[in-house]
C-alpha positions in Angstrom: -49.9 27.3 -11.4 -48.0 30.2 -13.0 -48.6 34.0 -11.4 -47.5 35.1 -15.1 -49.4 34.9 -18.7 -52.0 32.1 -17.9 -54.1 33.4 -20.2 -51.6 33.7 -22.8 -49.9 30.1 -22.1 -53.4 28.9 -23.0 -54.0 31.4 -26.2 -50.8 30.8 -27.8 -51.6 27.0 -27.9 -55.2 27.4 -28.8 -54.4 29.7 -31.9 -52.6 26.8 -33.6 -55.1 24.1 -32.4 -57.6 22.2 -34.3 -60.4 20.0 -33.4 -60.0 16.6 -32.7 -62.4 14.3 -34.5 -63.5 10.7 -33.0 -63.1 8.3 -35.8 -65.1 5.0 -36.2 -62.2 2.7 -36.1 -61.8 0.7 -33.2 -58.1 0.1 -33.4 -56.3 2.8 -35.5 -53.3 2.4 -37.4 -49.9 2.8 -36.6 -48.3 5.9 -38.1 -46.9 4.4 -41.5 -45.7 7.9 -43.3 -42.8 9.8 -43.9 -43.5 13.4 -42.9 -41.8 16.7 -44.8 -42.1 19.9 -42.8 -41.0 23.4 -43.4 -39.2 25.6 -40.9 -41.4 28.1 -42.3 -44.2 28.2 -44.5 -43.6 31.8 -45.6 -40.2 33.4 -45.9 -39.3 36.9 -46.7 -36.1 37.6 -49.2 -33.8 40.6 -49.1 -31.5 39.6 -51.5 -31.3 36.9 -54.6 -31.5 34.1 -52.5 -32.9 32.8 -49.3 -32.4 29.8 -47.1 -35.1 26.7 -46.9 -35.6 24.5 -44.2 -36.8 21.4 -43.5 -37.6 18.2 -41.1 -37.9 14.6 -42.4 -39.5 13.0 -39.8 -40.1 8.9 -40.2 -43.4 8.2 -38.5 -43.2 4.7 -39.5 -43.1 3.0 -36.0 -43.2 -1.0 -37.0 -41.6 -1.3 -40.4 -37.9 0.1 -39.5 -36.1 2.3 -41.1 -36.6 4.2 -44.6 -34.2 5.3 -46.9 -34.4 7.6 -50.0 -34.1 11.0 -51.1 -35.6 14.6 -50.6 -36.2 16.2 -54.2 -36.4 19.8 -54.6 -38.0 22.6 -57.1 -38.2 26.3 -57.3 -41.1 28.0 -59.2 -39.2 30.9 -60.7 -35.6 29.7 -59.8 -33.5 27.0 -58.6 -32.3 25.4 -55.6 -29.2 24.1 -54.5 -28.9 21.2 -53.9 -31.7 19.8 -55.8 -31.8 16.6 -53.7 -30.7 15.2 -50.4 -30.5 11.6 -49.5 -32.0 10.4 -46.2 -31.6 7.0 -43.9 -34.1 7.2 -40.9 -34.7 5.0 -38.1 -38.5 4.6 -37.0 -39.0 8.2 -35.0 -36.2 9.4 -36.4 -35.6 12.8 -38.2 -33.4 14.4 -40.4 -33.0 18.3 -40.8 -32.7 19.0 -44.4 -31.4 22.5 -45.9 -31.1 24.1 -49.3 -30.7 27.8 -51.1 -33.7 29.2 -52.9 -32.3 31.5 -55.5 -35.0 33.4 -57.7 -34.7 34.7 -61.1 -33.9 38.6 -61.3 -37.0 40.9 -61.7 -39.4 37.6 -60.1 -40.6 39.0 -56.7 -42.0 35.5 -55.3 -41.8 31.7 -55.9 -42.6 28.5 -54.6 -40.3 25.9 -53.3 -41.8 21.8 -53.4 -39.7 19.0 -51.6 -41.0 15.5 -52.1 -39.9 12.0 -50.4 -42.0 9.6 -51.9 -45.7 10.6 -50.8 -44.4 12.9 -48.5 -45.0 16.7 -50.0 -44.3 20.4 -48.5 -44.2 23.4 -50.0 -42.7 27.2 -49.1 -43.7 30.2 -50.5 -40.9 32.9 -51.2 -41.5 36.5 -51.2 -39.1 39.7 -51.4 -39.8 41.3 -48.5 -38.1 42.1 -45.0 -38.0 39.8 -41.4 -39.1 42.4 -39.3 -37.9 40.0 -35.9 -34.6 40.8 -37.2 -34.8 44.1 -36.4 -34.6 46.1 -32.9 -38.1 47.4 -31.6 -38.7 50.3 -29.2 -41.4 50.3 -26.6 -43.1 52.3 -24.2 -46.0 52.2 -22.2 -48.4 54.5 -21.6 -51.8 55.3 -19.6 -54.1 56.9 -21.3 -52.8 56.5 -24.7 -51.2 59.6 -26.4 -52.5 60.8 -29.5 -51.2 59.5 -33.1 -48.5 62.2 -32.8 -46.5 58.6 -31.2 -46.7 57.1 -34.4 -45.3 59.7 -36.6 -41.6 58.8 -38.2 -40.2 62.2 -36.5 -41.0 61.4 -32.8 -37.7 60.6 -31.1 -37.6 57.2 -29.9 -34.0 56.9 -28.9 -34.4 56.7 -25.3 -37.7 54.1 -25.4 -37.0 50.9 -24.5 -35.2 48.3 -27.0 -37.0 44.6 -27.2 -37.3 41.9 -29.9 -40.2 40.6 -31.4 -42.1 38.2 -30.7 -42.8 39.3 -27.3 -45.0 38.9 -24.5 -45.3 41.2 -21.7 -47.7 41.5 -18.5 -48.4 45.3 -18.4 -52.0 46.2 -19.3 -51.8 49.6 -20.0 -51.6 50.4 -23.9 -47.8 49.9 -25.3 -46.4 51.5 -28.5 -44.1 49.9 -30.7 -41.9 51.3 -33.1 -39.3 49.8 -35.9 -37.4 51.7 -38.6 -37.4 50.0 -41.5 -35.6 51.1 -45.1 -37.7 49.7 -47.8 -35.5 49.1 -51.0 -36.7 51.5 -54.2 -36.7 48.2 -56.3 -39.8 46.9 -54.8 -41.6 50.3 -56.2 -44.5 49.6 -57.9 -45.4 46.1 -56.3 -48.1 45.5 -53.8 -46.8 46.0 -50.1 -48.3 44.6 -46.9 -47.3 44.4 -43.0 -48.3 40.5 -41.9 -48.2 39.8 -38.4 -49.2 36.5 -36.8 -51.0 38.2 -34.0 -51.2 40.9 -31.4 -52.9 40.8 -28.1 -55.3 41.7 -27.9 -55.8 44.5 -30.3 -53.9 46.8 -32.6 -54.1 50.1 -34.7 -50.8 50.2 -37.0 -49.0 53.1 -38.8 -46.6 54.1 -41.3 -44.9 57.1 -41.2 -47.5 58.4 -38.9 -50.7 57.2 -41.0 -53.1 54.5 -40.1 -52.7 51.2 -42.2 -55.1 49.1 -40.5 -56.5 48.0 -37.0 -57.9 44.5 -35.7 -59.5 43.4 -32.5 -58.7 39.6 -31.3 -55.7 38.2 -29.7 -55.8 35.3 -32.2 -56.1 37.1 -35.6 -53.8 37.5 -38.4 -53.0 41.1 -39.5 -52.4 41.1 -42.9 -52.5 45.1 -43.7 -51.5 46.4 -47.7 -49.7 49.6 -47.5 -50.0 52.6 -50.0 -47.6 53.1 -52.2 -47.8 57.3 -51.4 -46.7 56.2 -47.7 -43.3 54.8 -48.8 -40.1 56.8 -48.4 -38.1 54.5 -50.5 -34.4 53.6 -49.5 -34.9 55.7 -46.4 -36.3 55.2 -42.9 -39.7 54.1 -42.5 -41.3 54.0 -39.2 -43.9 51.4 -38.7 -45.4 51.9 -35.2 -48.3 49.8 -33.8 -50.1 50.8 -30.8 -51.2 47.6 -28.7 -54.3 47.7 -26.7 -54.3 45.0 -23.6 -57.1 45.3 -21.5 -56.3 41.9 -19.3 -53.6 39.4 -18.9 -50.4 39.6 -21.3 -50.0 41.2 -24.0 -47.8 42.0 -27.0 -46.6 40.9 -30.9 -46.5 37.1 -29.8 -46.4 35.2 -32.7 -44.7 35.1 -36.0 -44.5 35.5 -39.0 -43.7 39.5 -38.8 -42.7 40.1 -42.1 -43.2 43.2 -44.7 -43.8 41.2 -47.7 -44.3 42.3 -51.7 -46.9 40.8 -53.3 -50.6 40.7 -53.3 -51.2 36.5 -54.0 -52.9 35.0 -51.0 -51.1 33.7 -47.8 -49.8 30.3 -47.1 -49.2 30.1 -43.5 -49.6 26.7 -42.7 -49.7 23.0 -44.1 -52.3 20.2 -44.1 -52.5 17.8 -40.9 -49.9 15.2 -41.5 -51.1 12.0 -42.7 -49.8 10.3 -39.3 -52.5 12.0 -37.5 -54.1 8.9 -37.6 -57.9 8.3 -36.2 -58.7 8.4 -32.9 -60.6 5.1 -31.2 -64.2 5.6 -30.9 -65.7 6.1 -27.6 -65.9 3.0 -25.1 -67.0 1.9 -21.9 -66.0 4.3 -18.8 -64.7 1.8 -16.3 -65.1 2.4 -12.2 -62.0 4.2 -10.6 -62.0 1.8 -7.8 -60.1 -0.2 -6.8 -57.0 1.8 -7.4 -55.1 0.3 -10.5 -52.2 1.5 -12.9 -53.2 3.0 -15.9 -51.9 2.8 -19.6 -52.3 4.5 -22.6 -53.2 2.7 -25.9 -53.3 4.5 -29.2 -54.1 7.8 -27.3 -56.6 6.8 -25.0 -55.9 6.1 -21.2 -57.4 3.1 -20.1 -57.4 0.8 -16.8 -56.0 -2.9 -17.5 -59.0 -4.9 -18.4 -59.3 -2.1 -21.3 -62.1 0.0 -20.1 -61.6 4.3 -20.8 -60.3 6.2 -18.0 -62.3 9.4 -16.6 -61.0 11.1 -13.2 -62.0 14.2 -11.9 -60.3 15.6 -9.2 -58.6 18.8 -7.9 -55.0 20.3 -6.9 -54.1 20.4 -3.4 -50.6 20.7 -1.6 -51.0 21.5 2.2 -47.4 20.7 2.2 -46.0 23.3 0.4 -45.9 27.0 -0.7 -48.0 29.4 1.0 -50.6 26.6 2.0 -48.2 25.2 4.0 -46.8 28.5 5.2 -50.7 29.7 6.1 -51.3 26.3 8.2 -47.9 26.8 10.0 -49.1 30.1 10.9 -52.2 28.8 12.5 -50.4 26.6 14.9 -52.2 23.1 13.6 -51.1 20.0 13.0 -50.9 19.8 9.5 -51.0 15.6 8.8 -54.9 16.2 10.5 -55.6 18.8 8.3 -54.8 16.7 5.8 -56.9 13.6 6.7 -59.8 15.7 7.2 -59.5 17.2 3.8 -58.9 13.9 1.9 -62.3 12.9 4.2 -64.1 15.7 2.6 -62.9 15.1 -1.0 -64.1 11.5 -0.8 -67.5 13.3 0.2 -67.2 15.1 -3.0 -66.5 11.9 -5.0 -63.2 13.6 -6.1 -61.3 10.8 -7.8 -57.5 12.2 -8.1 -55.5 15.0 -6.7 -53.2 16.5 -8.9 -50.0 18.3 -7.1 -47.2 20.4 -8.9 -44.6 19.8 -6.5 -42.3 22.3 -5.2 -39.2 21.2 -6.0 -37.4 24.3 -4.6 -38.1 23.0 -1.2 -36.6 19.7 -1.3 -33.5 19.6 -3.7 -30.3 21.2 -3.7 -28.3 22.5 -6.6 -27.2 19.2 -8.2 -30.5 18.2 -8.2 -30.5 15.7 -5.1 -33.1 15.2 -2.5 -33.1 16.9 0.9 -35.4 15.0 3.2 -37.4 17.9 5.3 -41.1 18.4 7.0 -42.6 19.4 3.2 -41.3 15.6 1.9 -42.5 13.9 5.1 -45.8 16.0 4.5 -45.9 14.7 0.6 -45.1 11.0 2.1 -48.1 11.3 4.4 -50.6 12.6 1.8 -49.3 10.1 -0.9 -49.8 7.2 1.8 -53.6 8.8 2.8 -54.4 8.9 -1.0 -53.5 5.3 -1.5 -55.6 4.3 1.9 -58.6 6.3 0.6 -58.6 5.4 -2.7 -58.1 8.5 -4.2 -55.4 8.7 -7.4 -52.2 11.1 -7.9 -51.0 12.7 -10.3 -47.7 14.4 -9.7 -45.6 17.2 -11.9 -42.3 16.5 -9.7 -41.1 20.2 -11.2 -43.0 23.1 -10.3 -39.9 25.4 -11.2 -42.0 28.4 -8.7 -40.3 29.8 -5.8 -42.4 30.2 -2.6 -41.8 31.3 1.3 -39.4 28.0 2.2 -37.5 27.6 -1.3 -34.0 26.7 -0.7 -31.9 29.8 -2.5 -29.3 26.4 -3.5 -32.1 24.5 -5.2 -31.4 23.5 -9.1 -34.5 25.2 -10.2 -34.1 28.5 -8.5 -30.6 28.6 -10.6 -32.4 28.4 -13.9 -34.8 30.5 -15.9 -37.6 28.8 -16.8 -36.8 28.6 -20.4 -33.4 27.4 -19.4 -34.9 24.1 -17.8 -35.2 23.0 -21.3 -31.8 23.3 -22.3 -29.1 24.3 -20.0 -27.2 21.2 -19.2 -26.6 21.4 -15.8 -30.4 21.9 -15.4 -31.2 19.2 -17.3 -28.7 17.0 -15.5 -30.2 18.0 -12.0 -33.8 17.3 -13.3 -32.7 14.2 -14.4 -31.3 13.4 -10.8 -34.3 14.4 -9.4 -36.6 12.6 -11.4 -35.0 9.4 -10.6 -34.1 10.0 -6.8 -37.8 11.6 -6.5 -39.5 8.2 -8.1 -37.3 5.8 -6.5 -37.1 6.8 -2.7 -39.3 5.0 0.1 -42.2 6.9 1.5 -41.6 6.8 5.1 -45.4 6.3 5.9 -46.2 3.4 3.2 -43.1 1.6 3.0 -43.2 1.8 -0.7 -41.3 3.9 -3.6 -43.4 6.5 -5.4 -43.1 4.4 -8.3 -44.8 1.8 -6.6 -47.6 3.5 -4.5 -51.0 2.4 -5.4 -52.4 5.8 -6.1 -49.5 7.3 -8.3 -51.5 6.9 -11.9 -49.8 9.8 -13.6 -46.8 12.0 -13.9 -46.1 15.1 -15.6 -42.4 16.3 -16.5 -42.6 20.0 -15.8 -45.3 22.5 -14.8 -46.3 24.9 -17.4 -42.7 25.1 -19.1 -41.6 28.7 -21.0 -39.4 29.2 -24.1 -37.2 31.4 -25.5 -37.8 32.5 -29.2 -35.3 33.8 -31.9 -35.8 37.5 -30.6 -33.9 36.1 -27.7 -30.7 35.6 -29.6 -30.2 39.3 -30.0 -32.3 40.6 -27.4 -35.0 40.2 -25.0 -37.9 38.3 -26.3 -39.0 36.6 -23.3 -40.9 38.0 -20.4 -39.5 37.5 -17.1 -41.1 35.3 -14.5 -39.6 36.1 -11.5 -35.9 35.3 -12.9 -33.0 37.6 -11.9 -31.4 39.4 -14.7 -28.1 37.5 -14.4 -29.6 34.4 -14.2 -31.9 35.5 -17.4 -28.6 36.7 -19.3 -26.7 33.7 -18.1 -29.2 31.0 -19.8 -29.4 33.6 -23.0 -26.0 33.3 -23.6 -26.1 29.5 -23.0 -28.7 29.4 -26.0 -26.8 31.7 -28.0 -24.0 29.4 -27.5 -26.2 26.0 -28.3 -27.4 28.0 -31.4 -23.5 29.1 -32.9 -22.3 25.5 -32.1 -25.9 23.8 -34.2 -25.4 26.4 -37.1 -21.5 25.3 -37.5 -22.1 21.7 -36.9 -24.7 22.0 -40.0 -22.5 24.4 -41.6 -25.2 27.4 -41.8 -25.3 31.3 -41.4 -27.5 32.9 -38.8 -31.0 32.9 -39.6 -34.3 33.0 -38.2 -35.7 30.6 -41.0 -33.3 27.8 -39.0 -34.5 28.6 -35.6 -37.2 26.4 -35.9 -35.5 23.7 -36.4 -33.0 24.1 -33.7 -35.8 24.4 -31.3 -37.3 21.3 -32.6 -34.0 19.0 -32.1 -34.0 20.9 -28.3 -37.3 19.8 -27.4 -37.0 16.3 -28.8 -33.8 15.9 -26.6 -35.4 17.3 -23.2 -38.6 15.1 -23.5 -36.0 12.2 -24.3 -33.8 12.8 -21.3 -36.7 13.4 -19.0 -38.6 10.5 -20.0 -35.4 8.5 -19.9 -34.9 9.6 -16.3 -38.5 8.6 -15.1 -38.4 5.0 -16.8 -34.8 4.6 -15.5 -36.3 4.9 -12.1 -38.5 2.3 -12.8 -41.6 4.2 -13.2 -44.4 3.0 -15.3 -47.0 5.4 -15.4 -48.0 7.3 -18.3 -45.8 10.5 -18.6 -47.4 13.8 -20.0 -45.4 17.0 -21.7 -47.3 20.2 -21.1 -49.0 22.5 -24.1 -49.4 25.5 -22.0 -46.2 28.0 -23.1 -45.9 26.5 -26.3 -45.3 29.5 -28.7 -44.1 27.6 -32.0 -45.3 24.9 -34.6 -42.2 23.3 -34.0 -42.9 22.9 -30.4 -45.8 21.4 -30.6 -44.4 18.8 -33.6 -41.6 18.0 -31.3 -43.9 16.9 -28.6 -46.3 15.0 -31.0 -43.4 13.1 -32.3 -41.6 12.2 -28.8 -42.0 9.5 -26.5 -44.5 11.1 -24.2 -47.9 9.4 -23.5 -49.8 12.5 -22.9 -50.4 16.0 -23.3 -51.7 18.5 -21.2 -54.3 21.7 -20.8 -55.9 23.8 -18.7 -58.6 26.1 -18.8 -59.8 29.5 -17.0 -62.6 31.4 -18.6 -62.6 35.1 -17.0 -60.0 37.5 -16.2 -58.1 37.3 -12.5 -58.0 41.4 -11.3 -61.9 41.6 -11.0 -64.4 39.4 -9.5 -66.2 37.5 -12.1 -69.6 36.9 -10.7 -72.5 38.4 -13.0 -70.2 38.2 -15.8 -71.3 35.5 -18.5 -68.1 33.1 -19.1 -70.2 30.4 -21.3 -69.4 32.1 -24.5 -65.6 31.2 -23.4 -66.3 27.6 -22.9 -66.5 25.7 -26.0 -65.4 22.3 -27.0 -61.7 21.7 -26.3 -59.6 22.0 -29.7 -56.4 19.6 -29.7 -54.1 19.8 -32.5 -54.5 16.3 -34.8 -50.8 15.8 -34.3 -51.7 14.7 -30.8 -53.8 11.7 -32.3 -51.7 9.4 -30.5 -51.9 11.4 -27.3 -53.9 10.9 -24.2 -55.2 14.1 -22.7 -55.2 15.3 -19.6 -56.5 18.8 -17.8 -54.0 19.8 -15.3 -55.7 22.4 -13.9 -59.1 24.4 -14.7 -61.4 26.6 -12.7 -63.9 29.6 -13.0 -61.7 31.8 -11.4 -62.5 35.0 -9.4 -66.0 33.9 -8.5 -67.7 34.0 -4.8 -71.1 32.9 -5.7 -71.3 32.0 -9.5 -71.8 27.9 -9.7 -72.5 27.5 -13.1 -69.5 27.0 -14.6 -67.9 23.5 -13.7 -70.2 21.3 -15.9 -69.6 23.6 -18.8 -65.8 23.3 -18.5 -66.0 19.1 -17.9 -68.3 19.1 -21.3 -65.4 21.3 -22.9 -62.6 18.8 -21.6 -64.7 15.9 -22.8 -65.4 17.1 -26.2 -61.4 17.4 -26.5 -61.3 13.8 -25.2 -59.7 14.6 -22.0 -59.6 11.6 -19.4 -58.3 13.3 -16.0 -58.8 16.8 -15.1 -58.2 18.7 -11.9 -59.6 21.8 -10.5 -57.4 24.5 -9.6 -56.9 24.6 -6.6 -58.8 23.2 -3.3 -58.7 25.2 -0.2 -58.1 23.4 3.3 -61.1 23.4 5.6 -58.4 25.1 8.0 -57.9 28.2 5.9 -61.0 28.7 3.5 -62.3 30.5 6.0 -59.8 33.7 4.5 -58.6 32.0 1.3 -55.3 33.1 1.8 -54.1 30.7 -0.9 -54.9 31.6 -4.2 -57.2 34.7 -4.0 -58.8 34.0 -7.6 -59.3 30.3 -6.7 -61.9 29.5 -3.8 -63.3 25.9 -3.4 -64.0 24.0 -0.4 -66.9 21.3 0.9 -67.8 23.2 3.7 -67.1 26.9 2.6 -68.4 27.3 -0.8 -71.2 24.9 -1.1 -73.1 26.2 -4.2 -69.4 26.0 -6.0 -68.9 22.5 -4.5 -72.2 21.0 -5.8 -71.1 22.5 -9.1 -68.2 20.6 -9.0 -69.8 17.4 -8.0 -72.4 18.0 -10.9 -69.3 18.6 -13.2 -67.5 15.2 -11.7 -70.9 13.4 -12.8 -71.0 14.8 -16.2 -66.9 13.9 -16.9 -68.0 10.2 -16.1 -71.3 10.2 -17.9 -70.7 12.5 -21.5 -68.8 10.2 -23.9 -64.9 11.0 -24.8 -65.0 13.0 -28.1 -68.7 14.5 -27.7 -69.0 17.7 -29.6 -71.7 20.4 -28.9 -72.7 23.7 -29.7 -71.1 26.5 -27.1 -73.6 27.8 -25.0 -74.6 31.0 -24.9 -76.8 31.7 -21.6 -77.2 27.9 -21.0 -75.6 24.8 -22.2 -77.9 21.6 -22.2 -75.9 18.5 -22.7 -77.8 15.3 -21.1 -77.5 14.5 -18.5 -76.0 17.9 -17.4 -77.4 21.4 -17.5 -76.2 24.8 -17.0 -77.1 28.3 -16.8 -75.9 31.5 -16.3 -79.0 33.0 -16.3 -80.3 31.3 -13.3 -76.7 30.4 -12.0 -77.5 26.9 -11.7 -75.8 23.6 -12.3 -77.6 20.9 -13.0 -77.3 16.9 -13.2 -79.9 14.7 -13.7 -79.8 11.2 -14.1 -81.9 7.9 -13.4 -79.9 7.4 -10.5 -78.7 10.7 -9.7 -79.6 14.6 -9.3 -77.4 17.2 -8.0 -78.3 20.9 -8.2 -75.8 23.9 -7.1 -78.6 26.3 -5.6 -82.4 25.9 -5.3 -83.9 24.3 -8.3 -87.1 26.2 -9.3 -88.7 26.7 -12.7 -85.9 26.3 -14.9 -86.0 22.6 -15.7 -84.5 21.7 -18.7 -83.7 18.0 -18.4 -86.1 15.5 -16.8 -86.0 14.5 -13.4 -85.9 11.1 -12.2 -88.7 9.5 -9.9 -86.3 7.6 -7.5 -83.1 9.1 -7.3 -80.5 7.0 -5.7 -78.6 10.2 -4.5 -79.7 14.0 -4.0 -77.3 16.1 -3.7 -77.4 20.0 -3.7 -78.2 23.3 -1.6 -81.8 24.7 -1.1 -84.8 22.8 -1.8 -85.8 21.0 -4.8 -88.7 18.5 -6.3 -87.3 15.7 -3.8 -86.5 18.1 -0.8 -87.4 21.3 0.9 -84.4 22.7 3.0 -83.9 26.0 4.6 -80.0 25.9 4.9 -77.1 27.1 2.6 -75.0 24.1 3.4 -74.8 21.2 1.1 -77.2 18.5 1.7 -76.1 14.9 0.6 -78.8 11.9 0.6 -77.4 8.7 -0.6 -79.7 5.5 -0.6 -78.4 2.9 1.1 -81.3 0.5 1.0 -84.4 0.3 -0.5 -86.2 1.6 2.8 -83.0 3.7 4.4 -81.2 6.8 2.9 -77.9 8.3 4.8 -78.4 11.9 5.0 -75.2 14.5 5.3 -76.0 18.2 6.4 -73.2 20.7 6.0 -72.8 23.8 8.3 -74.7 27.1 6.7 -72.1 29.3 5.1 -72.2 32.9 5.1 -70.4 35.0 2.7 -69.1 38.0 4.4 -65.7 39.0 2.0 -64.6 39.4 -1.2 -62.6 35.7 -2.5 -60.3 38.2 -4.1 -59.5 40.2 -1.0 -59.5 37.5 1.6 -56.7 37.5 4.3 -56.2 36.6 7.8 -57.5 40.0 8.9 -60.4 39.6 6.2 -62.3 36.7 6.2 -64.3 35.4 3.2 -67.2 33.4 4.6 -68.6 32.1 8.3 -69.6 28.6 8.7 -72.9 28.8 11.3 -74.5 25.4 13.0 -78.0 26.5 12.8 -81.1 24.4 13.1 -82.6 24.4 9.8 -86.0 22.6 8.5 -85.6 19.6 6.1 -88.4 17.4 4.8 -88.1 14.6 2.1 -90.4 14.8 -0.7 -90.1 11.4 -2.2 -93.2 9.5 -2.7 -93.8 6.6 -0.2 -91.4 8.3 2.6 -94.2 10.6 4.1 -93.9 8.6 7.2 -90.0 8.0 7.3 -88.3 8.7 10.6 -84.8 10.9 10.9 -82.4 9.2 13.5 -79.0 11.1 14.4 -76.2 8.9 13.9 -74.0 10.8 16.9 -74.8 10.7 20.4 -74.8 7.6 23.2 -78.6 6.8 22.8 -79.9 8.2 19.4 -83.5 8.7 19.1 -85.9 9.5 16.2 -86.0 13.5 15.8 -90.1 14.9 16.5 -91.5 15.6 12.8 -92.4 19.5 12.7 -94.9 20.0 9.6 -93.9 17.0 8.0 -90.0 17.5 8.1 -87.2 17.6 11.0 -85.5 20.2 12.5 -81.7 19.5 12.2 -78.3 20.7 13.1 -75.4 20.0 10.9 -74.2 16.3 10.8 -75.2 12.9 10.0 -78.7 11.3 10.0 -80.3 8.3 9.1 -83.9 8.8 7.4 -85.9 5.1 7.7 -89.4 4.4 6.3 
């Protein structure tokens, strides 16, 4: 999990995403079309000509090579060359460049490109690409008056940055750029176009407001009055950026000053290669453990049934979770066994681990055996024994208290992991060794471990932008200035070499194609390393951090089997109890270009909550709408440390210490299994009812009601949005319900073992004594209490049932009190 910009990573992906639609066809067709995609659909041109660039992709995976030519036309001018020939293998691509020359006096035109049935268009306008300019930035709190927008303000001492850029300061920021506007544009409409500002902006030209917008993902398109312009002289564009939470900035292109008032064309229709998704089918049982595969974008078991796995992130072998266990002086292996037993009680299907590679590698990517690797081996072996699937992200990149300073990712910036040759070579070497080495506890290589079912190349990658070619657009995530400068230098060198190889001059128009090639190469090399180690598991690439359409397209075109998402409604700095997050938890939108990729949710949570217990099933419904087939909460707290919540303060989930949240999680797990893949619904306002689950913010309740099972997070009172079964085989919850009266605060779990016998688990009472965001070893968040509590089973026909403890040498039936039993936490059998 990334300490920085988590919400922004989600934003940049969802801003470009479109809703995925389930199709009627069981067996959708393979890609069979050429695709022609522009590097940019809108280009600002200063002089008489401008470059245009396209990628031609052969999406025909079955018919072999495709040959032909791409032909160009320019409404309002000429384009050179008029055509370019191509010869493409299956899944191959070709970068195509041309120069568009407008007739004198024309303020714009449209380039059309065609190759067979593939068509693409680029709009050209006379204007300025503002990403090529230096910008001045200053953070202020509270925001000063509008004199900061004035043209005569001296801003020489302000920080110089390049845009697009993203930052992690929640104070207001002022941005200023000095722009000379040619007098030849006088008399033509002018406008300022900004792809997005996070979160809100007020924008000025020469000290006068020209527009304001609220919303982090909204296009800004502000007309500029002629009277404000200083022709052939410097003009000041000033933008006040309001960023109340998480990351902020001018983070999305285009950022252009344009002439003309014709409607903008910023995107192209979804490519024809986004073939229909298979209709939802039968969800298979997770057990026994077996290999998974992806068929037409759907994750399946060997027999063909669909996969649905709901889990958690858990890593006691690493990072502060390991350090906190060591501080307590405990043996970690019994801790792992106890936690896994609890996860089995919670019906957890899968554990996701982003491996802290810096703990176990050297600078060349060689594995260094140590306690962290030993405990990871132990955890994997225990997962195989218990039937819990394991989902590895072998490269976390993040550091920690026990990282090796010489490890390969510690020597590389996060964006540099994608292109620095030494870093890629080390990562490939490490992936091969990691998957091939033999687990000392199971005697199997990880690639052959029964529990290991999914792989993800890297946790939450990041990317430099064109602004990093001439400045600092990327917001550091812990890298030293030396490493950042070196990796920017490497990227700039690669960029110059790429331009030279294609006989091009430097222009931001070409940069998306450069990044497309870098991304395709990176994914290919990482997948080759994994497959070269003999690993057969489906391989996923993260969509988090993606900050450009070309990166989305590169992932879609790549060999990866799956893509990953996350969901974190609410902020991080304040407790979210009492704040309604349901309007944020709508159906997950997935770009249709990922039609042939399976979907995984590597992390999710309802962060910064102590008592809220309504969100998890809504998140499960959101993921199923997006056809997610494996989803893992971040992050499960060990029973040994959950009292203090010392690991990630914004995240707190444990079988004992967070009973209502654990019950909500279990309801979500069942909903995830039972809601059909692709099921669409209307986002809830105060509640969401999507049978067999329902949630309510007003009642702070999660409910799962199916013929065989009932789960409720809190006492189930008058709010009954779903019909309850008459004789459920399993009843799980806290508090009371029409089936059970219980005075304790821990979870109870009733499971029917036969027509005349229930197994009853009563967890200890959990008492909230602190705030999850302030937990530490000196400040506990919750306490456990072994209190006697009255328990009564109210099912018809069980009035005369007996309750017998399952511990002790001579267990005897417990005397009844007012139709129930006074019980300590523990295991019991109820017989009739």
